[in-house]
N, C-alpha and C positions, 0 to 999 in steps of 0.2 A: 829917761828914754825907755820906751817899751819895745821889745823885740818880739815879734809875733811870727810863729812858724805854723803853717797849716799843711798837713799831709793829706792828700786826696788820692783816691784810687778810682779808676774808671774802667768800664768794660772796653774791650778793644775797639768796638764800633763807635765809641763816644770820644776817643782820644783826640781826633782831628777837630771835631766840633768844639771841644773844650779849648783847645789851643787857639782856634779862630776866635772864639768868644773872648778869651783872655786878651788877645791882641786888640780887640775892639774896646775893651773896658779899662785896660790898665792905666791909660792916661787920666781917665776920670777918677780913678782911685788915687793915683799919685798926686792929683790936685786937691784932694780932700784936705781941709785944714788939719795940720799936725802930722801928715804923712810925709816922711822925709826920704823913704826908700821903699821900693817894691820891685821884686823880681820873681820870676817863675823858673823853676828848675825841674827837668824831667829826670826821673830815676834812671840810674845807669844799669842796675840789675833788673829792674822791672819797668819797662817803658810805659806802663799803664799807671804808674805812680808819679805824682807831681807834688812839688813843695812850693809854697809861696813863702817868701821871707819879706816882712815889712817892718819898718821902724816908724814908731809914732812918738811924738813929743811927750805925750802923757796918756794915762789910762782914760782920762776924760775925752781926749781926741779920738782914741780908738772907739770908745763907746758912742761918741757922736757920729762917727762913720757908720757903725753898726745900726744906728737908728736913722740914718739918712735915707732920703728918697732913692739915691743911687743903689745903696745896699738892698733896699726893699725891692728894687726892680731886678737886680741881678741874682739875688740869692735863690729864688725859686727856679730860675733857669739852670743855675749851677747845681743845685740840689737834685734836680731831676736827672742829671748825668752821672751822679755818684754810683759806684758799684758797692761801696762800703761807706759807713759813716766816717766823715773826716775826723782827723785828730788835730786839735788846735792847742798850741802851747803859747802862752805869753809870759815873758820874763822881763822884769825891770832891770835895766842895766844901770848900775849905780856909778861905776867908774871903770876905766880900762885897767888892764893888768900890765902896764908897761913899767 
């Protein structure tokens, strides 16, 4: 499983627009093959910072999403709202620590 975390920062005037857009697209992303989880969290110390957490069955599934028509449609809209370059981290989860 691949765990992907993306940290995004927006100017104050873009925050509501981003939240609305995310509400409109989240189900489409969640239904991408291989996506098993997707949530958005707003920063507690900085309400202009957001984090998406997503789980993907494999790197191939994540790459297929990033090459999908849906991603190609939403990426330019999201990118136009950023105040800073997003920070994306992907980690392969091999096993749990129980």
